[in-house]
C-alpha positions in Angstrom: -48.3 6.1 -9.6 -44.2 6.2 -9.7 -42.2 8.8 -9.4 -40.8 9.9 -12.7 -36.8 11.0 -12.9 -35.3 13.7 -16.1 -32.2 11.8 -17.3 -30.4 15.0 -16.0 -31.7 13.5 -12.4 -30.1 9.8 -13.4 -27.4 11.0 -14.7 -26.1 13.6 -11.5 -27.0 10.3 -9.7 -25.0 7.7 -12.0 -21.9 10.3 -11.8 -21.3 10.8 -8.9 -21.7 7.3 -7.6 -19.3 6.7 -10.1 -16.6 9.5 -8.6 -16.7 8.6 -5.2 -16.3 5.3 -6.1 -12.8 6.2 -7.4 -12.0 8.0 -5.0 -12.8 5.8 -2.4 -10.6 3.5 -4.2 -7.6 5.8 -3.9 -7.6 6.3 -0.4 -8.3 2.2 -0.3 -4.6 2.0 -2.6 -2.4 4.6 -0.4 -2.6 2.1 3.5 -3.2 -0.7 1.4 0.5 -0.5 -0.4 2.2 0.3 3.2 4.6 -1.5 5.0 3.9 -3.2 8.8 6.2 -1.5 11.6 8.8 -3.2 11.6 10.2 -5.0 15.1 11.6 -2.6 18.0 9.0 0.1 17.1 6.1 -0.6 19.3 6.8 -1.5 22.8 4.6 -3.0 25.1 2.9 -1.3 27.5 0.7 -1.9 30.4 -0.9 1.7 30.1 -3.7 3.2 28.9 -0.9 5.0 26.4 -1.7 2.0 23.5 -1.1 3.3 19.6 -5.3 3.1 19.7 -6.0 5.4 22.2 -2.5 7.4 20.2 -3.5 11.2 18.1 -2.0 9.8 15.1 -3.7 6.4 15.1 -5.9 5.3 12.2 -8.2 2.7 10.6 -10.1 2.0 7.6 -11.2 -0.9 5.5 -9.9 -2.8 2.5 -11.7 -2.9 -0.7 -12.2 -6.6 1.0 -14.2 -5.4 4.2 -10.8 -6.1 6.6 -9.5 -3.4 8.9 -7.2 -1.8 8.2 -4.9 -0.4 11.5 -2.1 2.7 10.5 0.0 5.4 12.0 0.0 7.8 9.5 3.3 9.3 11.1 5.1 5.8 10.4 3.5 5.7 7.5 3.0 2.0 8.2 0.1 -1.1 9.1 0.1 -1.6 12.5 -0.3 -5.4 13.1 -4.0 -6.6 14.3 -3.6 -7.0 18.5 -0.4 -4.8 18.8 -2.8 -1.4 18.9 -4.1 -2.8 22.1 -0.9 -3.8 23.9 1.8 -1.1 22.7 2.9 2.0 21.8 5.8 3.9 20.4 8.2 7.1 21.7 5.8 9.0 19.6 2.6 8.6 21.0 0.6 11.9 22.0 -2.4 11.8 24.1 -5.7 12.4 21.7 -7.4 16.5 21.9 -10.7 14.8 22.3 -9.6 15.0 25.9 -8.0 18.0 26.5 -11.0 20.1 24.6 -14.1 18.5 24.8 -15.6 15.9 21.7 -16.6 19.3 19.5 -16.1 22.6 21.2 -17.5 24.7 18.6 -20.9 23.8 19.8 -20.2 24.8 23.0 
């Protein structure tokens, strides 16, 4: 036996998918339009204080499933590889280290 779905169900399902796609397109467009960080902003470091461990570091993917590394303080993209060996003077420790991963659960 097949499952019978009403027309309202299919309309809701299809409209939700379209609105989610429009929302994700807006997110991709924001970060894809950003420029890369200029030389001199990131300083090389040999410690754990690198972009990847910063509170402002973010990553996502574009429409073609390529990884986009970004800094939301500078509103710029981070060149691949630099997030592992560099940091800027605005580096801030992630809050998860201070208060735990989910303090509201405890």
